[in-house]
C-alpha positions as CSV (number, residue, x, y, z in Angstrom):
1,M,24.4,-73.3,14.3
2,E,23.4,-77.0,14.4
3,S,23.4,-77.0,18.3
4,R,21.2,-73.9,18.4
5,L,18.8,-75.4,15.9
6,R,18.6,-78.6,17.9
7,A,18.0,-76.7,21.2
8,G,15.3,-74.5,19.7
9,V,13.4,-77.4,18.3
10,L,13.7,-79.4,21.5
11,A,12.1,-76.5,23.4
12,M,9.1,-76.4,21.1
13,P,5.9,-77.6,22.8
14,I,3.0,-78.0,20.4
15,V,-0.7,-77.9,21.1
16,A,-1.7,-81.5,21.3
17,G,-5.5,-81.4,21.1
18,L,-5.8,-78.6,18.7
19,F,-3.2,-80.1,16.3
20,W,-5.3,-83.3,16.2
21,T,-8.4,-81.2,15.2
22,S,-6.5,-79.3,12.5
23,A,-5.1,-82.5,11.0
24,S,-8.5,-84.1,11.0
25,A,-10.0,-81.1,9.3
26,R,-7.6,-81.6,6.4
27,G,-8.6,-85.2,6.0
28,Q,-5.2,-86.5,7.2
29,Q,-5.1,-89.7,9.2
30,P,-2.5,-89.7,12.0
31,T,0.1,-92.4,11.7
32,V,1.3,-92.6,15.3
33,E,-0.8,-94.5,17.8
34,T,-1.7,-92.8,21.0
35,P,-0.3,-94.7,24.0
36,Q,-2.9,-96.2,26.3
37,I,-2.1,-95.4,29.8
38,Q,-3.8,-96.9,32.8
39,G,-5.8,-94.4,34.8
40,A,-5.9,-91.6,32.3
41,T,-6.9,-91.2,28.7
42,A,-4.4,-90.2,26.0
43,N,-7.0,-88.9,23.6
44,P,-6.8,-85.1,23.7
45,G,-10.4,-84.7,22.7
46,S,-11.9,-87.3,25.0
47,S,-14.4,-86.2,27.6
48,Q,-12.7,-88.7,30.0
49,S,-9.6,-86.6,30.3
50,R,-9.2,-85.1,33.7
51,L,-7.3,-82.1,32.3
52,G,-9.9,-81.6,29.5
53,P,-13.2,-80.4,30.7
54,A,-12.2,-80.8,34.3
55,P,-8.5,-80.9,35.3
56,G,-7.9,-83.8,37.6
57,G,-11.6,-84.2,38.0
58,G,-13.4,-87.4,38.8
59,D,-15.9,-88.8,41.3
60,M,-13.4,-90.5,43.5
61,I,-13.6,-87.9,46.2
62,L,-15.9,-89.3,48.9
63,G,-18.3,-87.3,50.9
64,S,-19.0,-84.6,48.2
65,Q,-21.7,-86.2,46.1
66,P,-25.2,-84.7,46.4
67,G,-27.4,-87.0,48.4
68,R,-24.5,-88.9,49.9
69,D,-24.1,-86.8,53.0
70,D,-27.6,-86.1,54.3
71,L,-27.2,-84.4,57.6
72,L,-28.9,-85.6,60.7
73,L,-31.5,-82.9,61.1
74,G,-32.6,-83.4,57.5
75,R,-33.9,-86.9,58.1
76,A,-36.6,-88.5,60.1
77,G,-35.9,-89.4,63.6
78,P,-35.1,-87.7,66.9
79,A,-32.0,-86.0,65.7
80,S,-34.0,-83.0,64.5
81,P,-36.1,-81.9,67.5
82,R,-36.2,-78.5,68.9
83,V,-37.6,-77.4,72.2
84,P,-41.3,-78.3,72.6
85,T,-43.9,-75.6,72.3
86,S,-45.1,-76.5,75.8
87,I,-42.0,-75.0,77.4
88,A,-43.7,-72.0,78.9
89,T,-47.3,-73.3,78.8
90,P,-47.4,-76.8,80.4
91,G,-50.1,-79.1,79.5
92,Q,-50.4,-77.9,75.8
93,G,-48.7,-81.0,74.3
94,D,-45.1,-81.7,73.4
95,Q,-45.1,-81.0,69.6
96,V,-41.6,-80.3,68.3
97,R,-40.7,-77.3,66.3
98,R,-38.3,-78.3,63.5
99,P,-36.4,-75.5,61.9
100,P,-34.8,-75.9,58.4
101,P,-31.8,-78.2,58.8
102,I,-28.3,-77.5,57.8
103,S,-28.1,-78.7,54.2
104,V,-25.2,-80.2,52.4
105,P,-23.5,-77.7,50.1
106,E,-23.6,-78.7,46.4
107,P,-20.1,-79.3,44.9
108,L,-18.9,-76.4,43.0
109,P,-18.6,-76.6,39.2
110,V,-15.1,-77.3,37.9
111,P,-13.8,-74.8,35.3
112,R,-12.6,-76.1,31.9
113,A,-8.8,-76.1,31.5
114,P,-7.5,-77.7,28.3
115,L,-3.9,-78.8,28.3
116,Y,-1.3,-77.5,26.0
117,G,2.5,-78.0,25.7
118,T,5.0,-80.7,26.3
119,L,7.0,-79.5,29.2
120,A,7.6,-81.7,32.2
121,L,6.4,-80.4,35.6
122,P,8.6,-77.6,36.8
123,S,10.3,-78.0,40.2
124,G,11.2,-75.7,43.0
125,E,9.8,-72.2,43.4
126,E,8.3,-72.0,39.9
127,S,6.0,-75.0,40.8
128,E,5.0,-73.7,44.2
129,G,4.1,-70.2,43.0
130,P,4.9,-66.8,44.5
131,A,6.3,-66.8,48.1
132,N,3.5,-64.5,49.2
133,G,0.8,-66.4,47.5
134,L,-2.3,-67.8,49.2
135,T,-1.6,-71.2,50.7
136,L,-4.2,-73.9,51.3
137,D,-4.1,-73.4,55.0
138,Q,-4.7,-69.7,54.6
139,A,-7.5,-70.4,52.2
140,I,-9.2,-72.7,54.8
141,D,-8.9,-70.1,57.4
142,L,-10.5,-67.5,55.1
143,L,-13.2,-70.0,54.2
144,V,-14.3,-70.5,57.8
145,R,-14.3,-66.8,58.5
146,R,-15.7,-65.3,55.3
147,N,-17.7,-67.9,53.4
148,Y,-21.3,-66.7,53.3
149,D,-22.9,-70.1,53.5
150,L,-20.9,-71.1,56.5
151,R,-21.6,-67.8,58.2
152,S,-25.3,-68.3,57.7
153,K,-25.2,-71.9,58.9
154,A,-23.3,-70.8,62.0
155,M,-26.3,-68.7,63.1
156,E,-28.1,-71.9,63.9
157,I,-25.8,-72.5,66.9
158,P,-26.9,-69.3,68.8
159,Q,-30.5,-70.2,67.9
160,A,-30.0,-73.6,69.5
161,R,-28.6,-71.9,72.6
162,A,-31.7,-69.7,72.7
163,D,-33.8,-72.9,72.6
164,V,-31.9,-74.1,75.7
165,L,-32.7,-70.8,77.4
166,T,-36.4,-71.1,76.5
167,A,-36.4,-74.7,77.8
168,S,-35.1,-73.6,81.1
169,L,-37.9,-71.0,81.7
170,R,-40.5,-71.9,84.3
171,A,-44.2,-71.6,83.7
172,N,-45.8,-68.4,84.9
173,P,-48.2,-68.1,87.8
174,I,-51.8,-67.1,87.2
175,F,-53.4,-64.1,88.8
176,Y,-57.2,-64.1,89.2
177,A,-59.7,-61.7,90.9
178,D,-63.5,-61.9,91.1
179,S,-66.5,-60.6,92.8
180,Q,-69.3,-63.0,93.9
181,L,-72.9,-62.7,95.2
182,I,-73.6,-59.4,93.6
183,P,-77.4,-58.8,93.9
184,Y,-79.7,-57.5,91.1
185,G,-80.5,-54.2,92.7
186,S,-80.1,-54.3,96.5
187,Y,-80.7,-56.7,99.4
188,S,-84.0,-56.5,101.3
189,E,-86.4,-58.7,103.2
190,R,-88.2,-59.5,99.9
191,R,-84.9,-60.2,98.2
192,P,-82.6,-61.9,100.7
193,G,-79.1,-63.0,99.8
194,G,-75.6,-63.4,101.1
195,P,-73.1,-60.6,101.4
196,T,-71.1,-59.6,98.3
197,Q,-67.7,-61.2,98.3
198,Y,-64.4,-60.0,96.6
199,D,-61.5,-62.4,96.0
200,V,-57.9,-62.2,94.9
201,N,-56.3,-65.5,93.8
202,I,-52.9,-66.6,92.7
203,S,-52.4,-70.0,91.1
204,H,-48.8,-71.3,90.9
205,P,-47.9,-74.4,88.7
206,I,-46.0,-77.2,90.4
207,D,-43.8,-79.3,88.1
208,F,-43.8,-82.4,90.1
209,S,-42.8,-84.7,87.1
210,R,-39.7,-82.5,86.4
211,K,-40.6,-81.7,82.9
212,R,-38.5,-78.6,83.0
213,R,-35.3,-80.6,83.8
214,A,-36.2,-83.0,80.9
215,R,-36.7,-80.1,78.5
216,V,-33.3,-78.5,79.3
217,D,-31.5,-81.8,78.8
218,Y,-33.3,-82.4,75.5
219,A,-32.6,-78.9,74.2
220,T,-28.9,-79.1,75.3
221,R,-28.4,-82.3,73.5
222,A,-30.1,-80.9,70.4
223,M,-27.8,-78.0,70.5
224,R,-24.7,-80.3,70.5
225,V,-26.2,-82.1,67.5
226,T,-26.4,-78.7,65.7
227,E,-22.8,-77.9,66.6
228,A,-21.6,-81.2,65.1
229,Q,-23.7,-80.6,62.0
230,Y,-22.1,-77.2,61.5
231,Q,-18.7,-78.9,61.8
232,D,-19.7,-81.4,59.1
233,A,-20.9,-78.5,56.9
234,V,-17.4,-77.0,57.3
235,R,-15.9,-80.4,56.4
236,I,-17.9,-80.5,53.2
237,E,-17.2,-76.9,52.3
238,I,-13.5,-77.5,52.8
239,N,-13.8,-80.4,50.4
240,N,-15.2,-78.0,47.8
241,L,-12.4,-75.6,48.6
242,Y,-9.9,-78.5,47.9
243,T,-11.5,-78.8,44.4
244,A,-11.4,-75.1,43.7
245,F,-7.9,-74.6,45.0
246,L,-6.5,-77.5,42.9
247,D,-8.4,-76.2,39.8
248,V,-6.4,-73.0,40.2
249,L,-3.1,-74.9,40.4
250,A,-4.0,-77.0,37.3
251,A,-5.1,-73.9,35.4
252,R,-1.9,-72.2,36.3
253,Q,0.1,-75.1,35.1
254,T,-1.9,-75.2,31.9
255,L,-1.2,-71.5,31.2
256,R,2.6,-72.2,31.7
257,F,2.4,-74.9,29.1
258,A,0.4,-72.8,26.7
259,R,2.9,-69.9,26.9
260,A,5.8,-72.3,26.4
261,S,3.9,-73.8,23.4
262,E,3.6,-70.4,21.8
263,A,7.3,-69.6,22.3
264,G,8.3,-73.0,21.0
265,S,6.1,-72.7,17.9
266,R,7.9,-69.5,17.0
267,V,11.3,-71.2,17.2
268,L,10.1,-74.1,15.1
269,A,8.7,-71.7,12.5
270,E,12.0,-70.0,12.2
271,K,13.9,-73.3,11.9
272,T,11.5,-74.7,9.4
273,Q,11.8,-71.6,7.3
274,L,15.6,-72.0,7.4
275,L,15.2,-75.6,6.2
276,Y,12.9,-74.5,3.5
277,E,15.5,-72.0,2.2
278,R,18.0,-74.9,2.1
279,D,15.5,-77.0,0.1
280,I,15.2,-79.5,3.0
281,A,11.7,-78.6,4.0
282,S,8.7,-77.9,1.8
283,R,6.4,-74.9,1.7
284,A,3.6,-77.1,3.1
285,D,5.8,-77.8,6.1
286,V,6.3,-74.1,6.7
287,G,2.5,-73.5,6.4
288,E,1.8,-76.3,8.8
289,V,4.2,-75.0,11.5
290,R,2.8,-71.5,11.2
291,S,-0.7,-72.8,11.5
292,Q,0.3,-74.5,14.7
293,G,1.8,-71.3,16.0
294,Q,-1.5,-69.5,15.5
295,V,-3.3,-72.3,17.3
296,A,-0.8,-71.9,20.2
297,Q,-1.6,-68.2,20.5
298,V,-5.3,-69.0,20.7
299,G,-4.5,-71.6,23.4
300,V,-2.7,-68.9,25.5
301,L,-5.8,-66.7,25.5
302,D,-8.0,-69.6,26.4
303,S,-5.7,-70.7,29.2
304,E,-5.6,-67.2,30.7
305,E,-9.4,-67.0,30.8
306,N,-9.6,-70.4,32.4
307,L,-7.2,-69.3,35.1
308,R,-9.3,-66.2,35.8
309,K,-12.4,-68.3,35.9
310,A,-10.8,-70.7,38.4
311,N,-9.7,-67.8,40.5
312,R,-13.2,-66.4,40.5
313,V,-14.7,-69.7,41.7
314,L,-12.1,-69.8,44.5
315,G,-12.6,-66.2,45.4
316,M,-16.4,-66.6,45.6
317,M,-15.9,-69.3,48.2
318,L,-13.6,-67.0,50.2
319,G,-16.0,-64.1,50.0
320,M,-13.9,-62.0,47.7
321,E,-14.9,-59.5,45.1
322,A,-14.5,-60.5,41.4
323,E,-11.6,-58.1,40.8
324,E,-9.8,-59.2,43.9
325,A,-10.3,-62.9,43.0
326,E,-9.0,-62.5,39.5
327,A,-5.7,-61.1,40.8
328,L,-5.4,-63.8,43.4
329,E,-2.1,-65.6,43.5
330,V,-1.9,-69.1,45.1
331,R,1.0,-71.0,46.4
332,G,1.0,-74.8,46.1
333,S,1.9,-77.7,44.0
334,I,0.0,-80.5,42.2
335,E,2.7,-82.9,43.1
336,D,2.7,-85.3,46.1
337,R,5.3,-83.9,48.4
338,G,3.9,-85.2,51.7
339,P,4.7,-88.2,53.9
340,P,2.7,-91.4,53.4
341,P,-0.6,-91.5,55.4
342,P,-1.0,-93.8,58.5
343,P,-2.3,-97.3,58.0
344,V,-5.9,-97.8,56.9
345,D,-7.0,-99.3,60.2
346,E,-5.8,-96.2,62.0
347,L,-7.5,-93.9,59.5
348,I,-10.8,-95.8,59.9
349,R,-10.6,-95.6,63.7
350,A,-10.0,-91.8,63.5
351,A,-12.9,-91.3,61.1
352,V,-15.4,-93.3,63.2
353,Q,-14.4,-91.5,66.3
354,C,-13.9,-87.9,65.1
355,R,-15.7,-87.3,61.8
356,P,-18.4,-84.7,62.5
357,D,-21.3,-86.4,60.7
358,V,-20.7,-89.6,62.7
359,V,-20.4,-87.6,65.9
360,S,-23.7,-85.8,65.0
361,Y,-25.5,-89.2,64.6
362,R,-24.0,-90.5,67.8
363,L,-25.2,-87.4,69.6
364,G,-28.6,-87.9,67.9
365,V,-29.0,-91.2,69.6
366,L,-28.4,-89.5,73.0
367,T,-30.9,-86.8,72.0
368,A,-33.5,-89.5,71.1
369,E,-33.0,-91.1,74.5
370,S,-33.5,-87.7,76.1
371,G,-36.7,-87.4,74.1
372,V,-38.0,-90.5,75.7
373,R,-37.4,-89.1,79.1
374,L,-39.1,-85.9,78.1
375,S,-42.2,-87.8,76.8
376,M,-42.3,-89.7,80.0
377,A,-42.2,-86.5,82.1
378,N,-45.0,-85.1,80.0
379,R,-47.4,-87.9,81.1
380,Y,-48.5,-85.6,83.9
381,Q,-49.6,-82.0,83.6
382,D,-48.6,-79.5,86.2
383,A,-50.6,-79.3,89.4
384,Y,-51.7,-75.8,90.5
385,L,-51.4,-74.5,94.0
386,L,-54.1,-71.9,94.7
387,Y,-53.4,-69.2,97.2
388,Q,-56.2,-66.7,98.0
389,P,-54.5,-64.1,100.2
390,Y,-57.5,-61.7,100.4
391,T,-61.3,-62.3,100.6
392,Y,-63.6,-59.5,101.6
393,Q,-67.2,-60.0,102.5
394,N,-69.4,-56.9,102.6
395,N,-72.0,-57.4,105.4
396,A,-73.0,-53.7,105.5
397,P,-76.3,-54.2,103.7
398,L,-77.2,-56.7,106.3
399,G,-76.3,-54.4,109.1
400,G,-73.4,-56.6,110.1
401,K,-69.7,-56.1,110.3
402,S,-67.7,-56.8,107.1
403,A,-65.1,-59.6,107.3
404,T,-61.8,-60.6,105.5
405,S,-60.3,-64.0,105.1
406,W,-57.9,-66.2,103.1
407,A,-57.9,-69.5,101.4
408,I,-55.6,-72.2,99.9
409,G,-56.3,-75.0,97.5
410,L,-54.6,-77.5,95.1
411,T,-55.7,-78.5,91.6
412,V,-54.3,-81.8,90.2
413,P,-55.1,-83.1,86.7
414,L,-56.0,-86.8,86.8
415,P,-54.1,-88.8,84.2
416,V,-57.0,-91.1,83.6
417,Y,-57.2,-91.1,79.7
418,N,-54.3,-89.1,78.3
419,R,-50.9,-90.1,79.6
420,N,-48.9,-89.2,76.5
421,Q,-48.9,-92.8,75.4
422,G,-48.5,-92.1,71.6
423,N,-45.6,-89.7,72.0
424,I,-43.8,-92.0,74.4
425,E,-44.0,-94.9,71.9
426,R,-42.9,-92.6,69.0
427,A,-39.9,-91.5,71.0
428,R,-38.9,-95.0,71.7
429,Q,-39.2,-95.9,68.1
430,N,-37.0,-92.9,67.3
431,V,-34.3,-94.3,69.5
432,T,-34.2,-97.5,67.5
433,Q,-34.3,-95.6,64.3
434,S,-31.4,-93.4,65.3
435,R,-29.3,-96.4,66.3
436,I,-29.9,-98.0,62.9
437,E,-28.8,-94.7,61.2
438,L,-25.7,-94.5,63.4
439,E,-24.8,-98.1,62.4
440,G,-25.3,-97.3,58.8
441,I,-23.2,-94.1,58.8
442,E,-20.4,-95.9,60.6
443,K,-20.3,-98.6,57.9
444,R,-20.4,-96.0,55.2
445,V,-17.6,-94.0,56.7
446,V,-15.5,-97.2,56.8
447,A,-16.1,-97.9,53.1
448,E,-15.3,-94.3,52.2
449,V,-12.0,-94.3,54.1
450,K,-11.0,-97.6,52.5
451,Q,-11.9,-96.3,49.0
452,A,-10.1,-93.0,49.5
453,A,-7.0,-94.8,50.8
454,R,-7.1,-97.2,47.9
455,E,-7.5,-94.4,45.4
456,Y,-4.5,-92.6,46.9
457,E,-2.4,-95.8,46.7
458,V,-3.3,-96.7,43.1
459,S,-3.0,-93.2,41.7
460,G,0.4,-92.9,43.3
461,Q,1.5,-96.1,41.7
462,I,0.3,-94.9,38.3
463,V,2.2,-91.6,38.6
464,D,5.4,-93.4,39.5
465,R,5.1,-95.8,36.6
466,I,4.4,-93.1,34.0
467,R,7.2,-91.0,35.4
468,A,9.7,-93.9,35.5
469,Q,8.8,-95.9,32.3
470,V,6.3,-94.2,29.9
471,L,7.7,-90.7,29.8
472,P,11.4,-91.7,29.2
473,T,10.3,-94.0,26.3
474,S,8.1,-91.3,24.7
475,Q,10.9,-88.7,25.1
476,A,13.4,-91.0,23.4
477,S,11.0,-91.6,20.5
478,L,10.5,-87.9,20.1
479,N,14.3,-87.3,20.1
480,D,14.7,-89.9,17.4
481,R,12.1,-88.2,15.3
482,L,13.7,-84.8,15.9
483,R,17.1,-86.1,14.6
484,L,15.4,-87.4,11.4
485,F,13.7,-84.1,10.9
486,Q,16.8,-82.1,11.4
487,G,18.7,-84.3,9.0
488,G,16.0,-83.9,6.3
489,E,15.0,-87.6,6.5
490,A,11.5,-86.7,7.8
491,N,9.1,-83.8,7.1
492,A,7.5,-81.5,9.6
493,V,4.2,-83.4,9.6
494,S,5.7,-86.6,10.8
495,Y,7.6,-84.8,13.5
496,L,4.5,-83.0,14.6
497,Q,2.7,-86.3,14.8
498,A,5.5,-87.6,17.1
499,Q,5.2,-84.4,19.0
500,R,1.4,-85.0,19.5
501,T,2.1,-88.5,20.8
502,Y,4.5,-87.1,23.3
503,N,2.0,-84.5,24.3
504,D,-0.6,-87.2,24.9
505,T,1.8,-88.9,27.2
506,V,2.6,-85.8,29.2
507,K,-1.1,-85.0,29.3
508,A,-1.9,-88.4,30.7
509,Y,0.9,-87.9,33.3
510,L,-0.5,-84.6,34.4
511,D,-4.0,-86.0,34.5
512,T,-2.8,-88.7,36.9
513,V,-0.7,-86.2,39.0
514,V,-3.8,-84.0,39.5
515,R,-5.9,-87.1,40.2
516,H,-3.4,-88.3,42.8
517,R,-3.2,-84.8,44.4
518,R,-7.0,-84.8,44.6
519,S,-7.0,-88.2,46.2
520,M,-4.7,-86.8,48.9
521,L,-7.3,-84.1,49.7
522,G,-10.1,-86.6,49.3
523,L,-8.5,-88.8,52.0
524,N,-8.6,-85.8,54.4
525,T,-12.3,-85.4,53.7
526,A,-13.1,-89.0,54.2
527,V,-11.2,-89.1,57.5
528,G,-12.5,-85.7,58.6
529,Q,-9.0,-84.6,59.6
530,R,-6.0,-83.0,57.9
531,I,-4.0,-86.2,57.3
532,L,-2.0,-85.1,54.2
533,P,-0.9,-81.6,53.2
């Protein structure tokens, strides 16, 4: 009987945060200090807790803050040009049509998920979830194929290809027909005049400055910038997916704790009632434990709704209906089970070379240089070759024989005043501006990778220290308080306070585990590649 009692009480997880609220409402002051743990708060009602309003939340993920990742086409400079309006009508200027740029997606809101229970993290299949659950790799694949924002942004790529086609089109020839020397009435001795003449003309433009070749090169480079920007939009949206996926894992873990808390509270209520019948516990102890059991039941309902909410956020990103999203099962763990990442220098080198936003800025510099060549080519308008294959002179009114002839001519605009000087100078300044922006983004990427790698290292050290030192000490203290409670030397209130302290420790541990898991995914975002699982 004693062993069963001990095992039942040991399995009892109590609602940490809600117990604190109920105790405060009665005017009681807790007697057990909450341990201060580096990197996570132990106060269950604090807004700083990562498993309070936002499980594992924080701003340490780089590349996801609004305003931090302005894409290239959304800023001043040559990275946003389209094909000039003078593609099919030479000589009409080289103004650039700028479509709406690919915008940076806003980070998705993180659902609330308060933490209940005192269980340690489960291991094995229970931690990973169902075998047929949605994995992170599968979620990324669905995101790219079904996310509405990405599907919409992807349409800018065929539009850019259409711009290349437009840039390659040649200017159309001009057909002209006229009739000259038409008399007012008819020719006579009193009204002499030349014979009426009928002409058919064709004027064909000659692109002697090779503007068409410069337009095609310019539009092709702009298309490559658009492709790189789409890849960066995918990178940012995957970062949002990381957040939503991890929120589901944290909410699922919270629900496990809440259900275990409810089951444990029932066992504790039974054992406290037995102690009361033996005059070891008081009626107040019985009421206190029952109250905690009711709070645990409310916690289960709240945790279930939080899990459904997290599933809906994830499902919305994957283009799922609400019913399908709520029934979604994911497979993954909040623990770090991957190999250590490569050295920081190697991560920085990979990010600078391969991260899509850096690539888009680098391509933007090349596009700006192509814009200079296009402006130089637009210094001279097209010449026009005139070919008049048919001219008919009607000599019948003069009593002579009518005649036919042909003519040829050339029209060349003289670049005396307008040689596109302003646009050439602007294009050159855009090259300098683009190079400055490229240098700035490279330095920012280096700082982001260093920060992400440091966050991964520090959060991992905190997780190891809490697991190896803080949790065993807190567990031993709780066991000591349990023995005193079972022996009648301590009441239920003092045991519940010890339980709350242990809950705070476990809560801080889970906060840090989620923070560390998020830092792994944040490192992937900072580098622009899948470095860690």
